[in-house]
C-alpha positions in Angstrom: 255.6 126.1 163.2 252.3 125.8 161.2 250.8 128.7 163.0 253.7 130.9 162.1 253.5 129.9 158.5 249.8 130.7 158.4 250.3 134.0 160.1 253.1 134.9 157.7 251.2 134.1 154.6 248.2 136.0 156.0 250.3 139.1 156.6 251.7 138.8 153.1 248.2 138.5 151.6 247.1 141.7 153.4 250.1 143.6 152.3 249.6 142.7 148.7 245.9 143.6 148.8 246.8 147.0 150.3 249.5 147.6 147.6 247.2 146.5 144.8 244.3 148.7 146.1 246.6 151.7 146.2 247.9 151.0 142.7 244.5 150.4 141.1 241.0 151.9 141.8 239.4 148.8 140.3 240.7 146.4 142.9 238.1 147.2 145.6 235.2 147.4 143.2 232.3 145.1 144.0 232.7 143.2 140.7 236.4 142.6 141.1 236.1 141.5 144.8 233.2 139.1 144.0 235.2 137.7 141.1 238.3 137.3 143.3 236.2 135.5 146.0 234.6 133.2 143.3 237.9 132.2 141.8 239.4 131.7 145.3 236.6 129.4 146.2 236.8 127.4 142.9 240.6 127.0 143.1 240.5 126.5 146.9 238.5 123.3 146.5 241.1 121.7 144.2 243.9 123.0 146.4 242.5 121.2 149.4 242.6 118.0 147.5 246.2 118.5 146.4 247.1 119.3 150.0 246.1 115.9 151.1 248.4 114.3 148.6 251.3 116.6 149.4 250.9 115.9 153.1 251.6 112.3 152.4 254.8 113.2 150.5 253.2 112.6 147.1 252.3 114.8 144.2 249.3 115.0 141.8 250.0 116.5 138.4 246.7 115.2 136.8 244.4 117.6 138.6 244.0 120.0 135.6 243.3 117.1 133.2 240.8 115.5 135.5 239.0 118.9 135.6 239.1 118.9 131.8 237.8 115.4 131.5 234.9 116.0 134.0 234.2 119.6 132.7 233.9 118.4 129.1 232.3 115.1 130.0 229.3 116.5 131.9 227.9 118.8 129.2 228.8 116.2 126.6 226.7 113.6 128.4 223.8 116.0 128.9 223.6 117.8 125.6 225.0 115.3 123.1 223.8 112.0 124.6 220.9 113.5 126.5 221.5 111.7 129.7 219.5 112.7 132.7 221.2 115.1 135.1 221.5 112.6 138.0 222.9 109.9 135.8 225.5 112.3 134.3 226.5 113.6 137.7 226.8 110.0 139.0 229.0 109.1 136.0 231.5 112.0 136.4 231.6 111.4 140.1 232.4 107.7 139.5 235.1 108.7 137.0 236.7 111.1 139.5 236.8 108.6 142.3 237.9 105.8 140.0 240.9 107.8 138.6 242.1 108.6 142.2 241.7 104.9 143.0 243.7 103.9 139.9 246.5 106.3 140.8 246.7 105.0 144.3 246.8 101.4 143.3 249.5 101.9 140.7 251.6 103.8 143.1 251.2 101.4 146.0 250.9 98.0 144.2 253.3 98.5 141.3 255.6 101.0 143.2 255.6 103.5 140.3 256.6 107.0 141.4 253.6 109.4 141.9 255.3 112.0 139.6 255.2 109.5 136.7 251.8 108.1 137.4 250.1 111.5 137.6 252.1 113.0 134.7 250.9 110.2 132.5 247.4 111.0 133.8 247.8 114.6 132.9 248.5 113.6 129.2 246.0 110.7 129.1 242.9 112.3 130.5 243.2 115.5 128.4 243.7 113.3 125.3 240.6 111.3 126.1 238.6 114.5 126.5 239.8 115.8 123.2 239.0 112.5 121.6 235.4 112.0 122.7 234.6 115.7 122.0 236.4 115.7 118.6 238.3 118.7 119.9 235.1 120.8 119.8 233.8 123.1 122.5 231.0 121.6 124.6 228.6 123.5 126.8 225.1 123.7 128.3 223.7 126.4 126.0 220.6 128.0 127.4 219.6 124.9 129.2 220.2 124.0 132.9 220.1 127.6 134.1 218.9 126.5 137.5 221.7 123.9 137.7 224.3 126.5 136.8 223.2 128.6 139.8 225.4 126.3 141.9 228.4 128.1 140.5 227.1 131.4 139.2 224.6 132.2 141.9 224.9 135.1 144.2 224.0 135.2 147.9 223.0 138.7 149.2 224.6 139.9 152.4 222.1 142.0 154.3 224.8 143.9 156.3 226.8 144.9 153.1 224.8 146.9 150.6 225.5 146.1 147.0 227.7 143.1 147.7 226.8 139.5 147.1 228.7 136.4 148.1 229.4 134.0 145.2 227.7 130.6 145.6 230.9 128.5 145.3 232.0 130.0 148.7 229.4 127.8 150.4 230.9 124.7 148.8 234.4 125.8 149.8 233.4 126.3 153.4 231.7 122.9 153.6 234.7 121.1 151.9 237.2 123.0 154.1 235.4 122.3 157.4 235.0 118.6 156.6 238.6 118.3 155.4 240.0 120.2 158.4 238.0 117.9 160.8 239.2 114.8 158.9 242.9 115.9 158.9 243.1 117.2 162.4 240.5 115.4 164.5 240.4 111.9 163.2 242.9 109.0 163.4 243.0 108.7 159.6 244.2 112.3 159.4 247.0 111.6 161.8 247.9 108.5 159.8 248.2 110.7 156.7 250.5 113.1 158.5 252.6 110.2 159.9 252.9 108.7 156.5 254.3 112.0 155.1 256.8 112.3 157.9 258.2 108.7 157.5 256.5 106.0 155.5 258.8 103.3 157.1 258.1 104.5 160.7 254.4 104.6 159.9 254.4 101.1 158.6 256.3 99.8 161.7 253.7 101.6 163.8 251.0 99.4 162.3 249.5 101.9 159.9 248.3 100.6 156.6 250.4 103.0 154.5 249.1 101.7 151.2 245.5 102.3 152.2 246.3 105.8 153.3 248.2 106.6 150.1 245.2 105.4 148.0 242.9 107.5 150.2 244.9 110.7 149.6 244.8 110.3 145.8 241.1 109.4 145.9 240.4 112.6 147.8 242.5 114.7 145.4 240.9 113.3 142.3 237.4 113.5 143.8 237.8 117.2 144.7 239.3 117.8 141.2 236.2 116.3 139.6 234.0 118.4 141.9 236.0 121.4 140.9 235.6 120.5 137.3 231.8 120.5 137.6 231.8 123.9 139.2 234.3 125.4 136.7 232.3 124.3 133.7 229.1 125.5 135.3 230.7 128.9 136.0 231.8 129.4 132.3 229.0 127.5 130.7 231.3 125.8 128.2 234.6 124.0 127.9 237.2 123.7 125.2 239.2 120.4 125.8 242.4 121.9 124.4 242.9 124.4 127.3 240.1 123.9 129.9 241.8 123.3 133.2 245.2 123.9 131.7 247.9 124.4 134.4 245.3 124.3 137.2 247.4 121.6 138.9 250.2 124.2 139.2 247.9 126.7 140.8 246.8 124.1 143.3 250.3 122.9 144.1 251.6 126.5 144.4 248.7 127.4 146.7 249.2 124.4 148.9 253.0 124.9 149.2 252.6 128.6 149.7 250.1 127.9 152.5 252.5 125.7 154.5 252.3 122.2 152.9 255.8 120.8 152.8 256.7 119.0 149.6 258.7 116.6 151.9 255.4 115.6 153.4 254.1 115.4 157.0 253.1 119.1 157.2 250.1 121.1 156.0 246.8 122.7 157.0 243.6 123.2 155.2 243.4 126.9 156.3 246.9 127.4 154.9 245.9 126.0 151.5 242.9 128.3 151.3 245.0 131.4 152.3 247.6 130.3 149.7 244.9 130.1 147.1 243.7 133.5 147.9 247.2 134.9 147.6 247.7 133.3 144.2 244.5 134.8 142.9 245.3 138.3 144.3 248.8 138.1 142.7 247.1 137.2 139.4 244.6 140.0 139.8 247.4 142.4 140.6 249.2 141.6 137.4 246.1 142.1 135.3 245.2 145.4 137.0 248.6 147.1 137.4 250.8 145.9 134.6 250.6 145.2 130.9 252.4 141.8 131.3 249.3 139.7 131.7 251.2 136.5 130.9 253.5 136.9 133.8 251.3 134.8 136.1 253.0 131.6 135.1 256.4 133.1 136.0 254.9 134.0 139.4 253.6 130.4 139.9 257.1 129.0 139.2 258.7 131.6 141.5 256.1 130.9 144.3 256.8 127.1 144.2 260.6 127.7 144.2 260.5 130.2 147.0 258.2 127.9 149.0 260.6 124.9 148.6 263.6 127.0 149.5 261.9 128.5 152.5 260.8 125.1 153.7 264.3 123.8 153.4 265.8 126.7 155.3 263.2 126.4 158.1 263.9 122.7 158.3 267.6 123.4 158.7 267.0 126.1 161.3 264.7 123.8 163.3 267.3 121.0 163.2 270.1 123.3 164.3 268.0 124.6 167.2 267.2 121.1 168.4 270.9 120.1 168.2 271.9 123.2 170.1 269.3 122.5 172.8 270.5 118.9 173.1 274.1 120.0 173.4 273.2 122.6 176.0 271.3 119.9 178.0 274.3 117.6 177.9 276.6 120.4 179.0 274.5 121.3 182.0 274.0 117.6 183.0 276.1 116.6 186.1 
């Protein structure tokens, strides 16, 4: 089932790329392709984090505000309070992990719905960022050029003349490989999938479901914080009013489009990355081929809705097939 979903979304991505290339000469330009790859890498990192939460049957709406908090907090600590770079990075990393831990504890210990917990986080963390920055833009200025190369750097490819690979791709590959190994090849990954399929059954099987839930939210928040660092390094400055705005929707849409079921229990890291690429290509297609540049939010909404409907239809189809097979087996039995 998962392989079919990945194959289907890959074919759709290729078709949209071909159609966009035919409609716009700018689509295949080196600048546009490099920009697409860069944005796919940046959004892919946070989509992987969200995928872990969705796999458990949860949701994380606070991703964009965590990105804002970290993205504004890092240059604020460095340029306003003159912290050292290691100390500032350690601080924002601790905040990212701590917020995920807080979400997980509230959800598991107080039994508050993930939607409510992370929705409150969405409002709270952006409000905190706007508070400590006095709603002013913060940035690195002309300093930390070497540090910014982590997001803005280009890696030449010797076999493709005139094309360079954006540096964030390296981080995406590392995160994706580690995440895929963790989800598919470790017992904890199987625990997360089992939790998403049935929390009660997982608990009866001896799985510490509370610990697994907390782990999922820590992973999501940590990768959101890492993404926040890369995003602010990429643009050099952050405005707390809109930095990271709606990024959680991009991540959720990409994960759902890539095969993560909002019911939980299903999802792949590769699917989340392909879903991210498709979202970025759709956004790029709108900008290049139409005058309605603000339609991207309508597309995000449509993608999530279509993904949920498709998941429901596939679930029903699979259930009907299993029932038909069981009935056929009973009929053939002597």
